C-alpha positions as a Markdown table, in Angstrom:
| # | Residue | x | y | z |
|---|---|---|---|---|
| 1 | Met | -57.6 | -44.2 | -13.0 |
| 2 | Ser | -57.8 | -40.7 | -11.9 |
| 3 | Ile | -59.7 | -39.7 | -8.4 |
| 4 | Thr | -61.8 | -37.6 | -10.5 |
| 5 | Asp | -63.2 | -40.6 | -12.2 |
| 6 | Phe | -65.0 | -41.2 | -8.8 |
| 7 | Ile | -67.2 | -37.7 | -8.9 |
| 8 | Ile | -70.8 | -38.4 | -8.7 |
| 9 | Asn | -73.3 | -36.0 | -9.7 |
| 10 | Asp | -76.9 | -37.8 | -9.2 |
| 11 | Ile | -77.6 | -35.4 | -6.1 |
| 12 | Lys | -78.0 | -31.8 | -6.8 |
| 13 | Pro | -77.3 | -29.1 | -4.0 |
| 14 | Val | -80.8 | -27.7 | -2.6 |
| 15 | Ala | -81.6 | -24.2 | -2.9 |
| 16 | Glu | -81.5 | -22.6 | 0.6 |
| 17 | Thr | -85.0 | -21.1 | -0.3 |
| 18 | Ala | -86.3 | -24.5 | -0.1 |
| 19 | Ser | -87.8 | -25.9 | 2.9 |
| 20 | Ile | -86.1 | -28.1 | 5.7 |
| 21 | Gly | -88.7 | -30.7 | 4.8 |
| 22 | Glu | -87.1 | -31.4 | 1.6 |
| 23 | Val | -83.7 | -31.9 | 2.9 |
| 24 | Gln | -85.3 | -34.3 | 5.5 |
| 25 | Thr | -86.8 | -36.1 | 2.5 |
| 26 | Ile | -83.5 | -36.7 | 0.8 |
| 27 | Phe | -81.8 | -37.9 | 4.1 |
| 28 | Ser | -84.8 | -40.4 | 4.5 |
| 29 | Gln | -84.0 | -41.8 | 0.8 |
| 30 | Thr | -80.2 | -41.9 | 1.0 |
| 31 | Thr | -77.5 | -42.9 | 3.6 |
| 32 | His | -75.6 | -39.6 | 3.3 |
| 33 | Ser | -74.2 | -37.7 | 6.2 |
| 34 | His | -74.8 | -34.3 | 4.6 |
| 35 | Val | -76.6 | -32.5 | 1.9 |
| 36 | Pro | -75.1 | -29.6 | 0.0 |
| 37 | Ile | -76.6 | -26.3 | -0.2 |
| 38 | His | -76.5 | -23.5 | -2.8 |
| 39 | Arg | -77.4 | -19.9 | -3.1 |
| 40 | Gly | -77.9 | -18.9 | -6.8 |
| 41 | Ser | -75.1 | -20.9 | -8.4 |
| 42 | Val | -72.6 | -20.8 | -5.4 |
| 43 | Tyr | -72.1 | -23.6 | -2.9 |
| 44 | Val | -72.6 | -22.3 | 0.6 |
| 45 | Gly | -72.4 | -25.2 | 2.7 |
| 46 | Cys | -73.8 | -28.6 | 3.8 |
| 47 | Leu | -76.6 | -29.4 | 6.2 |
| 48 | Ala | -75.8 | -32.6 | 8.4 |
| 49 | Glu | -78.3 | -35.2 | 8.8 |
| 50 | Asn | -78.1 | -35.2 | 12.7 |
| 51 | Asp | -79.0 | -31.7 | 12.8 |
| 52 | Thr | -81.6 | -31.4 | 10.2 |
| 53 | His | -83.9 | -34.0 | 11.8 |
| 54 | Cys | -84.2 | -31.6 | 14.7 |
| 55 | Tyr | -85.3 | -28.7 | 12.6 |
| 56 | Asp | -89.0 | -27.4 | 11.8 |
| 57 | Ser | -89.8 | -29.0 | 8.5 |
| 58 | Asn | -91.8 | -26.1 | 7.4 |
| 59 | Cys | -88.9 | -23.5 | 7.6 |
| 60 | Lys | -86.7 | -22.6 | 4.9 |
| 61 | Ile | -83.1 | -23.8 | 4.9 |
| 62 | Ser | -81.8 | -20.2 | 4.7 |
| 63 | Asp | -83.3 | -19.9 | 8.5 |
| 64 | Tyr | -80.5 | -22.1 | 9.7 |
| 65 | Thr | -77.6 | -20.7 | 8.0 |
| 66 | His | -75.7 | -20.9 | 11.3 |
| 67 | Ala | -75.8 | -24.5 | 10.9 |
| 68 | Tyr | -74.1 | -24.8 | 7.6 |
| 69 | Glu | -70.9 | -26.9 | 7.4 |
| 70 | His | -68.5 | -25.2 | 5.0 |
| 71 | Phe | -66.1 | -28.2 | 3.9 |
| 72 | Phe | -65.4 | -29.1 | 0.2 |
| 73 | Val | -62.7 | -30.1 | -2.0 |
| 74 | Arg | -61.7 | -28.6 | -5.5 |
| 75 | Tyr | -61.7 | -30.6 | -8.8 |
| 76 | Glu | -57.9 | -30.4 | -8.7 |
| 77 | Thr | -57.5 | -31.6 | -5.1 |
| 78 | Asn | -55.3 | -34.7 | -4.6 |
| 79 | Trp | -56.8 | -38.2 | -3.3 |
| 80 | Leu | -54.8 | -37.8 | 0.0 |
| 81 | Asp | -56.1 | -34.4 | 0.7 |
| 82 | Ile | -59.7 | -35.5 | -0.2 |
| 83 | Leu | -59.3 | -38.2 | 2.5 |
| 84 | Glu | -57.9 | -35.9 | 5.1 |
| 85 | Thr | -61.0 | -33.7 | 4.6 |
| 86 | Phe | -63.4 | -36.4 | 4.9 |
| 87 | Ala | -61.7 | -37.3 | 8.3 |
| 88 | Gln | -61.8 | -33.8 | 9.5 |
| 89 | Asn | -65.5 | -33.5 | 9.0 |
| 90 | Ser | -66.9 | -36.7 | 9.8 |
| 91 | Ala | -68.8 | -36.8 | 6.6 |
| 92 | Asn | -69.3 | -39.6 | 3.9 |
| 93 | Ile | -70.1 | -37.3 | 1.2 |
| 94 | Met | -67.5 | -34.5 | 0.0 |
| 95 | Pro | -68.8 | -31.7 | -2.4 |
| 96 | Val | -66.5 | -30.8 | -5.2 |
| 97 | Leu | -66.3 | -27.2 | -6.6 |
| 98 | Asp | -64.7 | -25.4 | -9.5 |
| 99 | Glu | -62.6 | -22.2 | -9.3 |
| 100 | Asn | -65.9 | -20.1 | -9.1 |
| 101 | Asn | -67.1 | -22.2 | -6.2 |
| 102 | Ser | -69.9 | -23.7 | -8.4 |
| 103 | Tyr | -70.8 | -27.4 | -7.4 |
| 104 | Ile | -69.6 | -30.1 | -9.9 |
| 105 | Gly | -70.5 | -33.2 | -7.9 |
| 106 | Tyr | -69.5 | -35.1 | -4.8 |
| 107 | Tyr | -67.2 | -38.0 | -3.6 |
| 108 | Glu | -68.3 | -40.9 | -1.5 |
| 109 | Leu | -65.9 | -41.8 | 1.2 |
| 110 | Ala | -66.2 | -45.5 | 0.1 |
| 111 | Asp | -65.1 | -44.7 | -3.2 |
| 112 | Val | -62.0 | -42.7 | -1.9 |
| 113 | Met | -61.2 | -45.4 | 0.3 |
| 114 | Asn | -61.3 | -48.0 | -2.5 |
| 115 | Phe | -59.1 | -45.8 | -4.6 |
| 116 | Phe | -56.6 | -45.7 | -1.5 |
| 117 | Asn | -56.8 | -49.5 | -1.1 |
| 118 | Asn | -55.6 | -49.8 | -4.8 |
| 119 | Thr | -52.5 | -47.8 | -4.4 |
| 120 | Pro | -49.1 | -49.6 | -4.1 |
| 121 | Phe | -48.9 | -48.5 | -0.3 |
| 122 | Ile | -51.8 | -51.0 | 0.4 |
| 123 | Ser | -51.8 | -53.5 | -2.6 |
| 124 | Glu | -48.1 | -54.3 | -3.0 |
| 125 | Pro | -46.6 | -56.9 | -1.0 |
| 126 | Gly | -44.4 | -55.8 | 1.8 |
| 127 | Ser | -44.5 | -54.8 | 5.5 |
| 128 | Val | -45.3 | -51.9 | 7.4 |
| 129 | Val | -42.4 | -50.6 | 9.7 |
| 130 | Ile | -43.2 | -48.2 | 12.5 |
| 131 | Ile | -40.3 | -46.2 | 13.8 |
| 132 | Glu | -40.0 | -43.3 | 16.1 |
| 133 | Lys | -37.4 | -40.7 | 16.6 |
| 134 | Gly | -37.2 | -37.0 | 18.0 |
| 135 | Ile | -39.4 | -34.6 | 15.7 |
| 136 | Gln | -36.1 | -32.3 | 15.0 |
| 137 | Asp | -33.7 | -35.5 | 14.4 |
| 138 | Tyr | -35.7 | -37.6 | 11.8 |
| 139 | Ser | -35.6 | -36.8 | 8.1 |
| 140 | Phe | -37.2 | -38.9 | 5.2 |
| 141 | Ser | -34.1 | -38.6 | 3.1 |
| 142 | Glu | -32.2 | -40.6 | 5.9 |
| 143 | Ile | -35.1 | -43.0 | 6.0 |
| 144 | Ser | -35.2 | -43.5 | 2.4 |
| 145 | Gln | -31.3 | -43.9 | 2.4 |
| 146 | Ile | -31.5 | -46.5 | 4.9 |
| 147 | Val | -34.0 | -48.5 | 3.4 |
| 148 | Glu | -32.7 | -48.3 | -0.1 |
| 149 | Ser | -29.1 | -48.8 | 0.7 |
| 150 | Asn | -30.3 | -52.2 | 2.0 |
| 151 | Asp | -31.9 | -53.0 | -1.3 |
| 152 | Gly | -35.4 | -52.1 | -0.1 |
| 153 | Lys | -38.3 | -50.4 | -1.8 |
| 154 | Ile | -40.4 | -47.9 | -0.2 |
| 155 | Trp | -44.1 | -48.1 | -1.2 |
| 156 | Gly | -45.1 | -45.1 | 0.9 |
| 157 | Gly | -44.7 | -43.4 | 4.4 |
| 158 | Phe | -46.4 | -40.8 | 6.5 |
| 159 | Ile | -46.3 | -39.4 | 10.2 |
| 160 | Ser | -48.6 | -41.5 | 12.1 |
| 161 | Lys | -48.2 | -39.7 | 15.5 |
| 162 | Ile | -46.4 | -37.0 | 17.2 |
| 163 | Glu | -46.3 | -36.9 | 20.8 |
| 164 | Asn | -44.0 | -35.3 | 23.4 |
| 165 | Asp | -41.6 | -33.9 | 20.5 |
| 166 | Val | -41.3 | -37.6 | 19.1 |
| 167 | Ala | -42.4 | -38.3 | 15.7 |
| 168 | Gln | -43.7 | -41.7 | 15.0 |
| 169 | Ile | -43.3 | -42.7 | 11.3 |
| 170 | Ser | -45.1 | -45.6 | 9.5 |
| 171 | Ile | -43.3 | -46.8 | 6.2 |
| 172 | Lys | -44.5 | -49.6 | 3.8 |
| 173 | Ile | -41.4 | -51.4 | 2.7 |
| 174 | Gly | -41.1 | -54.3 | 0.0 |
| 175 | Arg | -39.4 | -57.2 | 1.5 |
| 176 | Ser | -35.8 | -57.5 | 1.0 |
| 177 | Asn | -33.2 | -58.1 | 3.4 |
| 178 | Phe | -35.9 | -56.8 | 5.9 |
| 179 | Asn | -33.9 | -57.8 | 9.0 |
| 180 | Asp | -30.8 | -55.6 | 7.9 |
| 181 | Ile | -33.1 | -52.7 | 7.4 |
| 182 | Leu | -34.5 | -53.0 | 10.9 |
| 183 | Ala | -30.9 | -53.3 | 12.3 |
| 184 | Ala | -29.8 | -50.1 | 10.2 |
| 185 | Phe | -32.7 | -48.2 | 11.7 |
| 186 | Arg | -31.5 | -49.1 | 15.1 |
| 187 | Arg | -27.9 | -47.9 | 14.1 |
| 188 | Tyr | -29.2 | -44.8 | 13.1 |
| 189 | Ser | -30.8 | -44.3 | 16.5 |
| 190 | Tyr | -34.5 | -44.8 | 15.3 |
| 191 | Asn | -36.5 | -46.9 | 17.8 |
| 192 | Val | -38.5 | -49.7 | 15.9 |
| 193 | Ile | -41.7 | -50.0 | 17.7 |
| 194 | Ser | -43.4 | -52.5 | 15.4 |
| 195 | Ser | -42.8 | -56.2 | 15.9 |
| 196 | His | -41.8 | -58.4 | 13.1 |
| 197 | Gln | -41.0 | -62.1 | 12.6 |
| 198 | Glu | -37.8 | -61.4 | 10.9 |
| 199 | Asp | -36.6 | -59.2 | 13.7 |
| 200 | Thr | -33.5 | -61.3 | 15.0 |
| 201 | Phe | -32.5 | -58.4 | 17.2 |
| 202 | Ile | -35.2 | -59.0 | 19.5 |
| 203 | Lys | -34.8 | -62.8 | 19.4 |
| 204 | Asp | -31.0 | -62.1 | 20.2 |
| 205 | Leu | -31.8 | -60.0 | 23.2 |
| 206 | Arg | -34.3 | -62.5 | 24.6 |
| 207 | Glu | -31.8 | -65.5 | 24.3 |
| 208 | Arg | -29.1 | -63.2 | 26.0 |
| 209 | Ser | -31.4 | -62.2 | 28.7 |
| 210 | Gln | -32.6 | -65.8 | 29.4 |
| 211 | Tyr | -28.7 | -67.1 | 29.2 |
| 212 | Leu | -27.9 | -64.2 | 31.8 |
| 213 | Glu | -30.9 | -65.2 | 34.1 |
| 214 | Lys | -29.8 | -68.8 | 33.9 |
| 215 | Tyr | -25.9 | -67.7 | 34.7 |
| 216 | Leu | -27.2 | -65.6 | 37.7 |
| 217 | Asn | -29.2 | -68.4 | 39.2 |
| 218 | Ile | -26.1 | -70.9 | 39.0 |
């Protein structure tokens, strides 16, 4: 199934010559965070529900052009960029435009999240490992080599955080020689910051610490 199969067109853009009251009525009948607006055949932006309820219902939409939010995606936009655009704009609908900026339909956030949940990154069995290393020092080719040389399979990965020139990388790995993979990351100077039951390295450190503490107390 393609992400474009989730495009919905049951709500058409409202002409900016219409009244604010018309938009307020749409919001009262739906749970949408935004309503798309068009000028002629061209999409010009969205009005947000939180703002619209504060406006005079008798005024024209065009009286509030300063409040338009100009987010959208193209028909060709991949699902990950669509999800990112949702997050950046705190919206639960996303207008879809063609190359002429004409409105095709919209995505609902719940549908895009459902599409994401069906990707191997989420649906395939395995574990998410979170590692970190200097932003100039890590490479995805090295990470792949570490995992695959230990008979692992990567289902996906992304940069989940960057702070103080340190990159935090989240990786979904199919279970195979999992402890060997964690040990290999440490040999390549990656800091494993997620916890795992299979991680005998931590268990060994704890046992050695307890042994040393016992020895010092003799």
